[in-house]
KOLLOGU-968140 format. One record per residue (C-alpha): residue in three letters; x, y, z. Coordinates in steps of 0.001 Angstrom, whole numbers, plus 524288, in hexadecimal, padded with zeros to 5 digits. Example, Ala and Ser with C-alpha at 12.3 -4.5 7.8 and 13.67 -1.06 7.14 Angstrom:
<recs>
ALA8300C7EE6C81E78;SER835667FBDC81BE4;
</recs>
This chain:
<recs>
MET800128005E80053;PRO805C780DD67FC9D;LYS80A3F8155880771;ALA7FFAD8202B80569;VAL7F4AD81706804DC;LYS7F98980FF681116;LYS7FB0E81CC581875;ALA7ED64820408147A;VAL7E758813F181926;GLN7EF6A8158C826BF;LYS7EAA182310828B9;ALA7DC6F81F298269E;THR7D88282571833FA;VAL7E018831D18324B;LYS7D74883D408302B;LEU7DA7F843DE8233E;PRO7D6FC8528982152;LEU7CB51855298184E;PRO7CE3E852FD80A26;VAL7D5AB85DCF802CD;ALA7C93D85FC27FB43;HIS7C4678676780760;LYS7CF988707A80710;GLY7CDE6872077F7F9;ALA7DD50873A57F64C;HIS7E13986A897EBAC;LYS7D557869627E2F6;SER7D33D874907D9B6;GLY7C6C087A8F7DABC;TYR7C189870887E548;ALA7B74D876AB7EF55;ALA7B96F86E637FB58;PRO7AD1786A5B801F1;PRO7A8A786DBF80FC7;LYS7AF5A865A881A34;PRO7A74A85B74820B0;GLU79E31860A682B83;LYS7A01A85998838A3;GLY7969D84DB283809;GLU7925485025829D3;PHE79588842DF82504;LYS7920883B308323C;GLY78A008309882E01;LYS78CC082FE481F3D;ARG78EBD822AB81ADD;ILE799FA8206E81172;ALA79E2A81485809D1;VAL7ABD18133E804DC;VAL7AD5A8091D7F8FD;ALA7BAFC805F77F4AB;THR7C1297FD087EA14;ARG7CAB47F1887ED4A;TRP7D3D37F6717E2E8;ASN7DFE17FE1C7E545;VAL7DE177FB0F7F47B;GLU7E8648046F7F933;VAL7E2C2810757F20A;VAL7D53080CFA7F54B;GLU7D89380B95803AE;ALA7DF54818B480449;LEU7D35081E9E7FD62;THR7CA84817BC80734;VAL7D32881D4381239;GLY7D08582B4280C8B;VAL7C1758293680BFA;HIS7C1258252C81A06;LYS7C9948309C81DFA;CYS7C11C83A1B816DA;LEU7B4C2833FB81CE2;LYS7BA738360782A63;ASP7BDF584409827A3;TRP7B07A8478382327;GLY7AA438410582EE2;VAL7A46B8343C82988;SER7A4DF8291C833FD;PRO7ACB581D68830D8;ARG7A0A8815F08352E;SER7998981B80829DF;VAL7A361816F681F1D;GLN7A23B809DD8185A;SER7AC978043380F09;PHE7AA2C7FB5C803C5;MET7B3CE7F4DA7FAE9;VAL7B1957F12A7EB68;PRO7BA847E9727E2C1;GLY7BDB27F5617D9F1;ALA7BA4F802E07D4F3;PHE7B0F27FCF37CB56;GLU7A9407F7DB7D646;LEU7A85B804ED7DD93;PRO79C93809E87D6F3;LEU7939A7FDD27D9F4;ALA7981D7FDBE7E853;ALA7961680D2C7E952;SER7886580BA87E2ED;ALA78473800FC7ED87;LEU789EC809A47F8CD;MET78254814F57F387;ASP775B180D917F051;SER776188077D7FF0F;GLY772F8814BD8042D;LYS77B8F811AF80F46;PHE7868E81C4B80B89;ASP7870382ABA809FD;GLY792CB829BC8017F;VAL79C258200F7FB03;VAL7AAAE8218A7F858;ALA7AFF3819297ED7F;LEU7BE83815BF7EDD8;GLY7C72C80F067E3F4;ALA7D34C810B07DB75;VAL7D34D80DD47CC7C;ILE7E0DD80E5B7C757;ARG7E33380EF07B9A3;GLY7E911802C27B362;ASP7ED157FE247A657;THR7DF147FAA87A229;PRO7D29F8022579FD7;HIS7CD5A7FC6D7ACF2;PHE7D041809187B3B8;GLU7C721811297AB1B;PHE7BBCA8077D7ACC4;VAL7BCEC805827BABF;ALA7BFC7814207BE4D;GLY7B543819587B599;GLU7AA8780F727B914;CYS7ADA0810D27C7E6;SER7AC7A81FFB7C783;ARG7A047820387BF69;GLY79A248151A7C79F;LEU79CAC81C8A7D41C;ARG797D5828847CE56;GLU78BB3822367CA05;ALA7897D81CF17D79E;ALA789D1829387DE0F;GLN780CF82F177D51B;ILE776D48252E7D508;TYR7766D822C67E42A;GLY779718314B7E86C;VAL783AE82CE57F1EF;ALA79062834787F445;LEU79BBE82E067ED27;GLY7AA18830CF7F000;PHE7B22182C287E38A;GLY7BF47827567E95A;VAL7C32281E2E7DD9F;LEU7D033821DE7D841;THR7D2B3821087C9FC;VAL7E19B821FF7C773;ASN7EBED81E887BDF8;THR7F503819587C7CE;ALA7F693812C67D562;GLU7FE8581EF37D99E;GLN7F374828417D63A;ALA7EA40820717DE3A;TYR7F36F820397E9BC;GLU7F4F682F8B7E83F;ARG7E626830A07EA00;CYS7E447828677F5C5;LYS7EF7182E237FE88;PRO7EBA8832AE80B7D;GLY7E6018404D80CC8;LYS7DCDF8499880770;GLU7DE5E845B27F996;ASN7DBA28379E7FBD5;LYS7D16A834317F1D2;GLY7C8FA82C177FA99;TYR7C8C3837A2803F7;GLU7C3D483FCD7F92F;ALA7B9C48368A7F49E;ALA7B453835AA8021B;ALA7B44B84435802DB;ALA7AD05845C97F5F4;MET7A31983BE77FA87;LEU7A0838430C807CC;GLU79FA984FA080076;MET79518849F07F7A9;ILE78E098441480420;ARG78E3785202808BA;LEU7883F856ED7FBDB;LEU77E4484C087FA8E;ASP7798F84F388088B;SER7791185D7E80571;ILE76F0585B207F9F4;ASP768438509B800D7;VAL76A7A8463E7F66E;
</recs>
């Protein structure tokens, strides 16, 4: 397991600051959302569904998700984790979780790394499309934490500990969408 990923897993209980998106520093034109109010996400039920491929990367993304949920005040008791074989299976799992009515939000995690065949395009495209469709059909907030990268090095760069971990960012986006959907009584 790469050092950066191992450190992320070991520091799972360490509280990270809110994502850099809240500071608006590194994203040009990005308007940071309001910080979570105390108790705002209390009682929100979250499903985290992750793939069994590229285990080290997905584990590090999962650490990022759980750190974000903790930072935003989601109780660990309100979070359930699920595993699927690969990214192609994420949309069906997300649809089932959303359809169950048991969850206010779903975070989908995986890493599709380009290879020598067109497999990457089929898996990455259908995964993305299927997850978008599930969120639209069921009206449940979705955090898209599926890396689609050219190399393993790019994947490791995106799952390092800290505020730019793409699992953290996916969870923050999902929570922001829960906030939005709650505000318009969907």
